[in-house]
C-alpha positions as CSV (number, residue, x, y, z in Angstrom):
1,M,0.1,0.0,0.0
2,F,2.9,2.4,1.0
3,G,4.6,1.6,-2.4
4,R,1.6,2.5,-4.5
5,R,1.3,5.7,-2.7
6,V,4.8,6.8,-3.3
7,S,4.4,5.7,-7.1
8,A,1.4,7.8,-7.2
9,A,3.1,10.8,-5.9
10,V,6.1,10.4,-8.2
11,A,3.9,10.2,-11.2
12,A,2.0,13.3,-9.9
13,A,5.2,15.2,-9.7
14,G,6.4,14.2,-13.2
15,L,3.0,15.7,-14.3
16,V,3.4,19.0,-12.7
17,L,7.2,19.1,-14.0
18,A,5.8,18.5,-17.7
19,A,3.1,21.1,-17.2
20,G,5.7,23.8,-15.8
21,A,8.1,22.9,-19.1
22,C,5.1,23.7,-21.3
23,G,3.4,26.5,-19.7
24,G,6.6,28.3,-18.4
25,G,5.4,29.0,-14.8
26,A,2.8,30.8,-13.0
27,D,2.6,33.8,-15.6
28,G,2.1,31.4,-18.5
29,R,5.1,32.5,-20.5
30,S,7.6,29.8,-21.9
31,G,11.4,30.2,-20.6
32,T,12.2,30.1,-24.4
33,P,11.8,33.3,-26.3
34,D,9.2,33.2,-29.2
35,R,11.4,34.2,-32.1
36,G,8.5,34.6,-34.3
37,S,7.1,37.5,-32.3
38,A,10.5,39.6,-32.2
39,E,10.4,43.1,-33.7
40,P,12.2,43.9,-37.0
41,A,15.7,45.7,-36.3
42,P,15.3,49.5,-37.1
43,T,16.5,50.5,-40.6
44,R,19.5,53.0,-39.9
45,P,19.0,56.5,-41.2
46,P,20.5,57.2,-44.5
47,S,23.8,58.9,-45.0
48,G,23.7,62.6,-46.2
49,E,25.6,61.5,-49.1
50,L,23.0,59.1,-50.1
51,V,20.2,61.5,-49.7
52,E,21.9,63.9,-51.9
53,W,22.6,61.3,-54.5
54,V,19.0,60.0,-54.5
55,G,17.8,63.7,-54.6
56,G,20.0,64.6,-57.8
57,M,18.4,61.5,-59.4
58,C,14.9,62.6,-58.5
59,G,15.8,65.9,-59.9
60,S,17.2,65.0,-63.1
61,T,14.4,62.6,-63.7
62,A,12.0,65.4,-63.0
63,A,13.9,67.7,-65.4
64,L,13.6,65.3,-68.3
65,E,10.0,64.7,-67.5
66,E,9.2,68.3,-67.7
67,L,11.5,68.8,-70.8
68,R,9.6,66.1,-72.6
69,A,6.2,68.3,-71.8
70,D,7.8,71.4,-73.0
71,S,9.1,69.8,-76.1
72,A,5.7,68.3,-77.1
73,A,4.3,71.7,-76.4
74,D,6.8,73.5,-78.5
75,L,6.4,71.1,-81.5
76,K,2.6,71.9,-81.3
77,E,3.5,75.6,-81.6
78,I,5.8,74.9,-84.6
79,R,3.1,72.9,-86.6
80,N,0.7,75.7,-85.7
81,P,2.4,79.0,-85.3
82,D,0.5,81.9,-84.2
83,G,0.1,84.4,-87.4
84,A,1.1,87.5,-85.4
85,G,4.1,85.8,-83.7
86,S,7.5,84.4,-85.1
87,P,7.5,82.2,-88.2
88,A,7.7,78.4,-87.8
89,E,11.5,78.5,-88.9
90,H,12.6,80.9,-86.2
91,L,10.5,79.0,-83.5
92,A,12.2,75.7,-84.7
93,A,15.6,77.1,-84.8
94,G,15.2,78.4,-81.2
95,Y,13.5,75.2,-79.9
96,I,16.4,73.2,-81.4
97,S,19.0,75.1,-79.7
98,R,17.7,75.4,-76.2
99,T,16.6,71.7,-76.3
100,S,20.4,70.7,-77.0
101,W,21.5,72.7,-74.1
102,A,18.8,71.3,-71.7
103,V,19.7,67.7,-72.6
104,E,23.4,68.4,-72.1
105,D,22.7,70.2,-68.7
106,V,21.0,66.8,-67.4
107,E,23.9,65.0,-69.0
108,R,26.2,66.9,-66.7
109,D,24.2,66.7,-63.7
110,L,23.8,62.9,-64.0
111,E,27.8,62.7,-64.5
112,D,28.3,64.7,-61.4
113,L,26.3,62.3,-59.2
114,G,29.0,59.7,-59.2
115,S,28.6,56.4,-57.1
116,S,25.7,56.0,-54.7
117,G,27.3,53.0,-53.0
118,V,24.2,50.9,-53.7
119,P,24.9,48.6,-56.8
120,A,21.3,48.4,-58.1
121,A,21.4,52.3,-58.0
122,D,24.4,52.6,-59.9
123,R,23.3,50.3,-62.5
124,L,20.1,52.7,-62.9
125,L,22.7,55.6,-63.3
126,D,24.6,53.9,-66.0
127,A,21.6,53.1,-67.8
128,W,20.4,56.7,-67.6
129,L,23.7,58.0,-69.0
130,K,23.6,55.6,-71.7
131,K,20.4,56.9,-72.6
132,V,21.1,60.7,-72.4
133,K,24.5,60.3,-73.9
134,G,22.9,58.7,-77.0
135,V,20.5,61.5,-77.3
136,V,23.1,64.2,-76.9
137,T,25.2,62.6,-79.9
138,E,22.0,62.4,-81.9
139,L,21.3,66.3,-81.1
140,D,24.8,67.5,-82.0
141,G,24.1,66.2,-85.6
142,V,21.1,68.6,-85.8
143,S,21.8,72.2,-86.3
144,P,19.4,74.9,-85.6
145,S,20.0,75.9,-89.3
146,A,18.1,73.0,-90.4
147,A,14.8,74.5,-89.2
148,F,15.3,76.8,-92.3
149,D,14.9,73.9,-94.7
150,D,12.2,71.9,-92.9
151,A,11.1,73.5,-89.7
152,E,8.3,70.9,-88.6
153,G,10.2,67.9,-90.0
154,S,13.5,69.0,-87.8
155,A,11.7,69.9,-84.8
156,A,9.8,66.6,-84.8
157,D,13.1,64.6,-85.1
158,V,14.5,66.4,-82.1
159,D,11.2,65.8,-80.1
160,A,11.3,62.3,-81.0
161,L,14.6,62.2,-79.4
162,V,13.5,63.9,-76.3
163,Q,10.6,61.7,-75.9
164,S,12.7,58.7,-75.7
165,L,14.3,60.1,-72.4
166,T,11.7,57.9,-70.2
167,P,13.2,56.2,-66.9
168,P,15.1,53.0,-67.6
169,E,13.8,49.7,-65.8
170,P,13.6,49.0,-62.7
171,D,13.3,52.8,-62.0
172,L,14.4,54.5,-58.9
173,P,10.8,53.8,-57.2
174,T,10.8,50.3,-58.0
175,L,14.4,49.9,-56.6
176,A,13.5,51.6,-53.4
177,K,10.6,49.0,-52.5
178,E,13.7,46.4,-52.7
179,E,16.3,48.5,-50.9
180,P,15.7,50.0,-47.6
181,R,18.6,52.4,-47.8
182,L,17.1,54.1,-51.1
183,A,13.5,54.0,-49.6
184,A,15.0,56.0,-46.6
185,A,17.0,58.5,-48.8
186,R,13.8,58.9,-51.0
187,R,11.8,60.1,-47.8
188,H,14.4,62.7,-46.9
189,A,15.2,64.0,-50.3
190,E,13.0,67.1,-51.2
191,Q,13.2,66.4,-54.9
192,C,11.6,63.2,-54.5
193,A,8.5,64.5,-52.9
194,P,5.2,64.0,-55.0
195,G,4.5,67.0,-57.2
196,W,8.0,68.5,-56.8
197,K,9.0,70.5,-59.9
198,P,12.4,71.4,-61.0
199,S,11.1,75.1,-61.2
200,E,10.8,75.0,-57.5
201,G,14.5,76.0,-57.0
202,T,16.6,72.9,-56.8
203,A,16.5,72.3,-60.6
204,P,19.1,71.8,-63.1
205,P,20.4,75.0,-64.3
206,A,18.8,76.8,-67.3
207,P,20.5,76.1,-70.7
208,D,24.0,77.5,-70.6
209,P,24.4,80.1,-73.1
210,S,28.0,79.5,-73.2
211,G,27.7,76.1,-74.7
212,P,29.3,75.2,-78.1
213,L,28.1,77.1,-81.0
214,P,26.6,74.8,-84.0
215,R,28.7,74.9,-87.2
216,A,27.5,77.6,-89.6
217,A,26.7,76.5,-93.2
218,D,29.0,79.2,-94.6
219,G,31.6,79.4,-91.8
220,K,33.0,82.9,-91.7
221,R,32.8,83.5,-95.4
222,T,30.6,86.6,-95.3
223,G,30.8,87.2,-99.0
224,A,28.4,84.1,-99.2
225,C,25.7,86.5,-98.1
226,A,25.9,88.8,-101.2
227,D,22.6,87.4,-102.5
228,G,20.9,87.8,-99.0
229,E,20.8,84.1,-98.4
230,C,23.6,82.7,-96.0
231,E,24.5,81.5,-92.5
232,V,27.8,82.6,-90.9
233,L,29.7,82.8,-87.9
234,V,30.4,86.2,-86.3
235,T,33.1,86.5,-83.5
236,S,34.0,90.0,-84.1
237,P,32.7,93.3,-85.5
238,V,32.2,92.7,-89.2
239,D,30.4,94.3,-92.2
240,I,28.3,92.3,-94.1
241,T,26.6,93.3,-97.5
242,A,23.5,91.0,-98.2
243,N,20.9,91.7,-101.0
244,G,22.4,95.3,-101.5
245,L,22.3,96.2,-97.7
246,T,25.5,96.6,-95.9
247,V,24.9,95.9,-92.0
248,N,27.6,96.0,-89.3
249,V,27.2,93.0,-87.1
250,S,28.8,92.6,-83.6
251,A,28.1,90.0,-81.2
252,A,28.5,90.4,-77.3
253,D,28.0,88.1,-74.4
254,E,24.2,88.5,-74.1
255,S,23.2,90.3,-77.4
256,V,23.8,90.8,-81.0
257,T,24.0,94.3,-82.6
258,F,23.2,95.4,-86.0
259,R,24.2,98.7,-87.4
260,T,23.1,100.2,-90.6
261,P,23.0,103.9,-92.0
262,T,19.5,104.5,-90.7
263,G,19.6,102.9,-87.4
264,V,20.8,100.6,-84.6
265,M,19.0,97.3,-83.6
266,R,19.9,95.0,-80.9
267,L,18.6,91.3,-80.1
268,G,19.1,89.3,-76.8
269,G,20.3,85.8,-78.0
270,Q,19.2,83.0,-80.2
271,G,15.8,83.0,-81.8
272,G,15.5,86.7,-82.4
273,V,15.0,88.3,-85.8
274,A,16.2,91.6,-86.9
275,R,14.2,92.8,-90.0
276,F,15.2,95.5,-92.4
277,G,12.1,96.2,-94.2
278,D,11.4,94.3,-97.2
279,V,15.2,93.6,-98.0
280,L,16.5,91.6,-95.5
281,A,15.9,89.6,-92.3
282,V,18.7,88.1,-90.1
283,T,18.1,85.3,-87.3
284,V,20.0,84.6,-84.6
285,V,20.4,80.9,-84.9
286,A,22.8,80.5,-81.5
287,Q,24.8,83.0,-79.7
288,N,27.4,82.8,-76.7
289,E,30.3,84.6,-75.2
290,D,32.3,83.5,-78.3
291,G,30.3,84.8,-81.1
292,A,26.9,84.3,-83.1
293,V,25.7,82.0,-85.8
294,L,23.4,84.2,-88.2
295,R,21.0,83.1,-90.9
296,F,20.4,85.9,-93.6
297,T,17.4,85.5,-95.6
298,T,15.2,87.6,-98.0
299,P,11.6,88.2,-97.2
């Protein structure tokens, strides 16, 4: 009888120990940590360098998006010019010049970004540079003077190049979903905020008027203007006789000045047109501190 009571007590003690192992004690918690309920480790704040890199990428992407919209609007105007405004040829010449410079500005901004330290982001930068450099090379082959031979066609060709500048895949928002550091940097970069526009203050700079001048069809041979039709490069004050009218032309950093026996006319950069009655018209195809490319035509 005594032996049976001892056996029963030992069995009961075993049940208590087993229950304690499963329940973890009086508070009901297990002695072994529940790894499934552990909180994820917090993401470290992004470095200032990465925030700046991501902001620059967002800024350049926004600049190209705005450029695509502006280009489409310019092409529409060139195809349907206002009768009271500039002719399509002059609109197209100015459009080709400023568009080429704008794309080159974005190219420089992307080159200045350098490495982000995030391999996927660096691959995106390489893809962007390949796209933009290809368009810059194509634009280098389009002279603003082409607008005077085919205004709509030349402008449409340039617009097609601009419209090809869409973000490579995977783009930055997609990469940020997979890379916490990029996601954190996007939250800190003001250029990545929804609705941010380059015009809000941190946009890439406006087209640089000191960019290279396009090649003039007649070079510096002002004698080619005798019949009133030519395209020449002017780098210093010079007298040009075209269609019987002699005009003294000089180009400064921000303007081109035309002097005739009856008056003086000054234009402020590319796209401007100097008209001399029904004898002559001169369009500033491009202009910077080195000189100006001028297109002489007869009305």
